[in-house]
C-alpha positions as CSV (number, residue, x, y, z in Angstrom):
1,M,129.3,58.3,102.0
2,A,126.8,61.1,102.2
3,K,123.8,60.8,99.9
4,A,123.6,63.4,97.2
5,K,120.7,65.8,97.7
6,R,117.8,65.2,95.3
7,K,117.1,68.3,93.2
8,K,113.6,69.4,93.6
9,T,111.4,69.6,90.5
10,M,110.3,73.2,89.8
11,K,106.6,73.5,90.1
12,T,105.6,75.8,87.2
13,P,102.3,77.5,86.5
14,P,99.9,75.9,84.0
15,I,100.4,76.4,80.2
16,V,97.3,78.1,78.8
17,S,95.8,79.5,75.6
18,P,96.4,83.2,74.5
19,K,92.9,84.1,75.6
20,E,93.3,82.5,79.1
21,W,96.7,84.2,79.4
22,E,95.3,87.6,78.6
23,A,92.4,87.1,81.0
24,A,94.9,86.3,83.8
25,R,97.0,89.4,82.9
26,Q,93.9,91.6,83.0
27,K,92.9,90.3,86.4
28,L,96.4,91.0,87.8
29,L,96.4,94.4,86.1
30,V,93.5,95.5,88.3
31,K,95.6,95.0,91.4
32,E,98.7,96.6,89.7
33,K,96.7,99.8,88.9
34,K,95.4,99.9,92.5
35,L,99.0,99.7,93.7
36,T,100.1,102.5,91.3
37,R,97.3,104.7,92.7
38,A,98.3,103.8,96.3
39,R,101.9,104.8,95.6
40,D,100.7,108.1,94.2
41,E,98.6,108.7,97.4
42,L,101.6,107.8,99.6
43,A,103.8,110.3,97.7
44,A,101.2,112.9,98.1
45,E,101.3,112.3,101.9
46,R,105.1,112.7,101.8
47,R,104.7,116.1,100.2
48,R,102.7,117.1,103.3
49,M,105.2,115.8,105.8
50,P,106.4,118.4,108.3
51,W,110.0,119.7,107.8
52,L,112.8,119.4,110.4
53,A,115.2,122.3,110.5
54,V,118.9,121.3,110.3
55,K,120.6,123.6,112.8
56,K,124.1,122.0,113.1
57,N,126.8,122.9,110.6
58,Y,128.1,119.7,108.9
59,E,131.3,119.5,107.0
60,F,132.2,117.2,104.2
61,D,135.3,116.7,102.0
62,G,134.6,116.8,98.3
63,P,136.4,116.9,95.0
64,K,136.8,120.7,95.4
65,G,137.7,120.6,99.1
66,K,135.7,121.3,102.2
67,A,131.9,121.5,101.7
68,S,128.9,122.3,103.9
69,L,125.6,120.5,103.7
70,L,124.3,123.5,101.9
71,D,127.1,123.2,99.4
72,L,126.0,119.7,98.5
73,F,122.8,121.1,97.0
74,E,125.0,122.6,94.2
75,G,122.7,125.6,94.1
76,R,119.5,123.5,93.6
77,R,116.5,123.6,95.8
78,Q,116.5,119.9,96.9
79,L,119.1,117.4,97.9
80,I,118.8,113.6,98.1
81,L,121.8,112.1,100.0
82,Y,122.5,108.4,100.2
83,R,124.9,107.1,102.8
84,A,127.0,104.4,101.2
85,F,129.4,102.2,103.2
86,F,132.8,102.6,101.7
87,E,135.5,102.9,104.3
88,P,138.0,100.8,106.3
89,G,136.3,97.9,108.1
90,V,133.7,97.4,105.4
91,K,134.0,94.2,103.3
92,G,135.5,95.1,99.9
93,W,137.8,97.9,101.2
94,P,139.8,99.3,99.6
95,K,138.9,97.9,96.2
96,H,135.2,98.2,96.5
97,A,132.4,99.7,98.5
98,C,129.9,97.5,100.3
99,V,128.4,95.1,97.8
100,G,124.9,96.2,98.6
101,C,125.7,99.9,98.4
102,S,127.6,99.3,95.2
103,M,124.5,97.6,93.8
104,V,122.4,100.7,94.8
105,A,125.0,102.9,93.0
106,D,124.7,100.7,89.9
107,Q,121.0,101.4,89.7
108,V,121.2,105.2,89.7
109,A,119.9,106.8,86.5
110,H,121.7,109.7,84.9
111,V,121.6,112.5,87.5
112,A,120.9,115.1,84.8
113,H,117.2,114.1,84.9
114,L,116.9,114.9,88.6
115,N,118.8,118.2,88.1
116,T,116.1,119.3,85.7
117,R,113.7,119.1,88.7
118,D,116.0,121.4,90.7
119,T,117.2,118.3,92.7
120,T,120.7,117.1,93.4
121,L,121.6,113.5,94.2
122,A,124.8,112.8,96.1
123,F,126.4,109.9,97.9
124,A,128.4,110.2,101.1
125,S,130.9,107.8,102.9
126,R,133.7,108.0,105.3
127,A,136.4,107.0,102.8
128,P,138.9,109.6,101.7
129,Q,138.3,111.4,98.5
130,K,141.2,109.8,96.7
131,D,139.7,106.4,97.3
132,I,136.2,107.5,96.4
133,E,137.4,109.0,93.1
134,R,139.4,105.8,92.3
135,V,136.4,103.5,92.9
136,K,134.0,105.9,91.0
137,T,136.3,105.7,88.0
138,R,136.6,101.9,88.3
139,M,132.8,101.4,88.5
140,A,131.9,104.2,86.1
141,W,129.7,106.0,88.7
142,E,129.0,109.7,88.0
143,M,127.0,111.0,91.0
144,P,128.8,113.4,93.4
145,W,130.3,111.5,96.3
146,Y,131.5,113.2,99.5
147,T,133.4,112.2,102.6
148,I,131.7,112.4,106.0
149,T,134.0,114.1,108.5
150,D,131.7,114.6,111.6
151,D,128.5,113.2,113.1
152,F,126.3,113.6,110.1
153,D,125.8,109.9,109.7
154,K,125.0,109.4,113.4
155,D,122.6,112.4,113.5
156,F,120.7,111.2,110.4
157,G,120.3,107.5,111.2
158,V,122.9,106.2,108.8
159,D,125.9,105.5,111.1
160,E,125.3,101.7,111.2
161,W,123.2,101.1,108.1
162,H,122.6,102.6,104.7
163,G,119.8,105.1,104.2
164,T,118.5,107.9,102.0
165,N,117.8,111.4,103.4
166,A,115.9,114.1,101.5
167,F,116.4,117.8,102.2
168,I,115.1,121.1,100.9
169,R,116.5,124.5,101.3
170,A,115.0,128.0,101.7
171,G,117.8,130.4,101.1
172,D,120.6,129.3,103.4
173,S,118.2,127.3,105.7
174,V,118.2,123.6,105.2
175,F,115.3,121.2,106.3
176,R,115.1,117.4,106.4
177,T,111.9,116.4,104.7
178,Y,112.1,112.6,104.5
179,F,114.1,109.4,105.2
180,I,114.1,105.8,104.0
181,N,116.3,102.9,104.7
182,N,116.4,99.1,104.8
183,R,114.2,97.7,102.0
184,G,113.0,101.2,101.2
185,D,116.4,101.8,99.4
186,E,115.6,98.9,97.0
187,Q,113.3,101.2,95.0
188,M,115.9,103.9,94.6
189,G,117.8,104.6,91.4
190,N,114.9,105.4,89.2
191,T,114.5,109.1,88.6
192,W,110.7,109.1,89.4
193,N,111.1,107.1,92.6
194,Y,113.7,109.5,93.8
195,L,111.4,112.5,93.1
196,D,108.6,110.7,94.9
197,I,110.4,110.9,98.2
198,T,111.1,114.6,97.9
199,A,109.1,117.4,99.4
200,L,108.2,118.8,95.9
201,G,107.6,115.4,94.2
202,R,107.7,115.1,90.5
203,Q,106.4,118.7,90.2
204,E,103.8,117.6,87.6
205,E,100.3,119.0,87.1
206,W,98.5,115.8,87.8
207,E,100.0,115.4,91.3
208,D,98.1,116.1,94.5
209,S,100.4,118.7,96.0
210,P,99.7,121.6,98.4
211,D,98.8,125.0,96.8
212,G,101.7,126.9,95.4
213,Y,104.0,123.9,94.8
214,P,105.9,124.1,91.5
215,Q,104.2,122.1,88.7
216,T,104.6,121.7,85.0
217,P,103.0,119.5,82.3
218,T,104.0,115.8,82.8
219,Y,106.8,115.5,80.2
220,E,107.9,119.1,79.9
221,W,111.0,118.4,81.9
222,W,112.1,115.3,80.0
223,I,115.5,115.7,78.3
224,W,118.3,113.9,76.5
225,H,120.9,113.9,79.3
226,D,123.6,115.1,76.9
227,E,121.4,117.9,75.7
228,P,119.9,119.5,78.8
229,D,118.3,122.3,76.7
230,T,115.8,120.0,75.1
231,T,112.5,121.8,74.1
232,D,109.0,120.7,73.1
233,E,110.1,121.0,69.5
234,D,112.4,118.0,70.2
235,R,109.7,115.9,71.8
236,P,106.6,116.3,69.6
237,G,105.6,112.6,70.1
238,L,105.4,113.1,73.8
239,V,103.6,116.4,73.6
240,Q,100.9,114.7,71.5
241,L,100.7,111.6,73.6
242,R,97.8,112.5,75.8
243,A,97.3,108.9,76.8
244,Y,100.4,109.4,79.0
245,R,98.3,111.7,81.3
246,D,96.1,108.7,81.9
247,Y,99.2,106.7,83.0
248,A,100.2,109.5,85.4
249,K,96.7,109.2,87.0
250,G,97.1,105.5,87.6
251,G,95.8,104.2,84.3
252,S,98.6,101.8,83.7
253,A,100.3,99.1,85.7
254,T,103.7,100.6,86.0
């Protein structure tokens, strides 16, 4: 008879006084602030990345029929497009998308907040629209979700793995501005993190962006997602909260 495996005892940190705990937290906070500033600097570099012109005409299926890559912008200036694996041959089909891509979808904040920054978030897979709409309803997902019908996934590095591409448009011209995949997708879902991978960033005054980039006060664009016409009269606490500007410059840990 095989011996039962002995359960290892969890080695926990020491139990300390409130003063010692706060001292330990303050020590770690120094590193957390440094990381926050480093993330800001990295985002500033992204905003200076060269742009790659998209010259091919790609076609997707959407809820309203055929759609071009330009159509996916929905009239906005920027597009963030996540390639999710939901199609025949992927585990979970046809009831579910890939468990990892489904977890990513579950993290997505309300898309109205990105929309206020002239940015559209969309997902794309090879599943037919009827299956996409069924699963979106089941999982209560609200982001636009399109069907890939050509070589878009292959051309943009997402034919064999998930990934997030960022695009910007100038009139009818579309440019690829950034791309992340693998563990980079773990940070996605948060509105601010999505904006940090775009060419225009959060579009806030404190950001280090090239001259002429659109920028507004830090919280001017914050809304209630069911009331997109929110004004400063609706957010007096934020308007007066000048300490938040210190946060934006790296004065806090998160």
